[in-house]
C-alpha positions in Angstrom: 194.2 -67.6 -11.7 196.7 -66.5 -9.1 196.0 -64.2 -6.2 196.5 -63.7 -2.5 194.9 -67.1 -1.7 197.3 -69.2 -3.7 199.4 -71.8 -1.9 202.6 -73.6 -2.9 201.9 -77.2 -4.0 203.0 -80.2 -1.9 206.3 -81.6 -2.9 206.4 -84.3 -5.5 208.1 -87.8 -5.5 205.5 -89.4 -3.3 206.4 -87.6 -0.1 204.0 -85.1 1.3 205.4 -82.5 3.8 204.9 -83.2 7.4 202.6 -80.7 9.1 204.0 -81.3 12.6 207.3 -79.3 12.7 208.7 -81.3 15.7 211.8 -83.0 14.4 211.6 -81.3 11.0 214.9 -80.2 9.4 213.0 -77.3 7.8 209.7 -75.8 9.0 207.7 -72.8 7.7 204.7 -71.9 9.8 202.0 -69.4 8.6 204.5 -67.3 6.6 203.3 -64.2 4.8 205.6 -62.0 2.7 204.7 -58.9 0.7 206.7 -56.5 -1.5 204.7 -53.3 -1.3 201.2 -54.0 -2.5 202.2 -57.4 -4.0 201.7 -60.4 -1.7 204.3 -63.0 -2.6 203.3 -65.6 0.0 200.1 -66.0 2.1 199.9 -68.2 5.2 202.4 -70.8 3.9 202.9 -73.8 6.2 205.3 -76.6 5.3 207.7 -78.9 7.1 210.3 -81.4 5.8 212.0 -84.2 7.7 215.7 -84.6 7.8 217.3 -86.2 4.8 214.3 -85.6 2.5 214.6 -84.3 -1.0 212.1 -81.6 -2.1 211.6 -79.8 -5.3 209.8 -76.5 -5.6 207.9 -76.2 -8.8 205.4 -73.7 -10.1 204.7 -71.0 -12.6 206.5 -67.7 -12.7 205.5 -65.4 -9.9 204.1 -68.0 -7.5 206.6 -67.4 -4.7 209.3 -70.0 -5.2 212.2 -67.5 -5.0 210.7 -65.6 -2.1 210.4 -68.9 -0.1 214.0 -69.8 -0.8 215.1 -66.2 0.2 213.3 -66.7 3.5 214.9 -70.1 4.0 218.4 -68.7 3.3 217.8 -65.7 5.6 218.1 -63.3 2.7 214.7 -61.9 3.6 212.4 -61.8 6.7 208.8 -62.8 6.7 206.1 -60.2 7.4 204.5 -62.7 9.7 205.0 -66.4 10.7 208.1 -68.4 11.5 210.9 -70.0 9.4 213.2 -72.5 11.1 216.1 -74.4 9.4 217.8 -76.9 11.7 
């Protein structure tokens, strides 16, 4: 079941995200994004080192496109921080 408490899964291929954003090429800290009454992301925190390869996978409606829109500066988070070096 999916609801406001869902989280994006860790990336696959044997590399977990780094939780310390210092030196990360991409960091997402406590990001929340809603569209009206629909919460697309809730307190998402991820960081990826430079040169890493990451795949976002999940079922329809889990927030993949929303996260990519935030990373590409096509949308702004309701709260939290997104940094792309």
